[in-house]
C-alpha positions as CSV (number, residue, x, y, z in Angstrom):
1,M,0.1,0.1,0.1
2,N,1.6,3.3,-1.2
3,R,1.3,6.6,0.5
4,N,-1.5,7.8,-1.8
5,T,-3.8,5.1,-1.0
6,R,-3.1,5.2,2.6
7,R,-3.9,9.0,2.4
8,A,-7.1,8.3,0.7
9,R,-8.1,5.7,3.2
10,A,-7.4,8.0,6.2
11,I,-9.4,10.8,4.4
12,A,-12.4,8.5,3.7
13,I,-12.3,7.4,7.5
14,A,-12.1,10.7,8.8
15,Q,-14.9,12.1,6.5
16,A,-17.3,8.9,7.2
17,K,-20.4,10.0,9.5
18,P,-21.6,7.7,12.1
19,D,-25.0,6.2,11.2
20,T,-27.5,8.1,13.5
21,K,-29.8,5.1,13.8
22,L,-27.0,2.9,15.1
23,V,-25.9,5.9,17.5
24,T,-29.5,6.2,18.8
25,L,-29.8,2.5,19.2
26,R,-26.6,2.3,21.2
27,Y,-27.8,5.0,23.7
28,L,-31.2,3.5,24.0
29,M,-29.5,0.2,25.0
30,L,-27.2,1.9,27.3
31,A,-30.3,3.6,28.9
32,A,-32.1,0.4,29.2
33,G,-29.4,-1.3,30.9
34,A,-28.8,1.4,33.3
35,T,-32.4,1.4,34.2
36,A,-32.5,-2.3,34.6
37,A,-29.4,-2.0,36.6
38,S,-31.0,0.6,38.9
39,I,-34.1,-1.2,39.4
40,A,-32.2,-4.4,40.3
41,A,-30.1,-2.2,43.0
42,L,-33.3,-0.8,44.5
43,L,-35.0,-4.3,44.7
44,S,-32.1,-5.9,46.2
45,H,-32.0,-3.2,48.8
46,F,-35.7,-3.6,49.7
47,I,-35.5,-7.4,50.0
């Protein structure tokens, strides 16, 4: 791989935008996991 192809690949990676649906799904899953962990902690505290 010569310098030009490496440079073109680096530019393409830098310009690539993250998929908004994937980012939204990732944050929703993170929020769901945090909510489940909070509920489990509260239940274990009261039982």
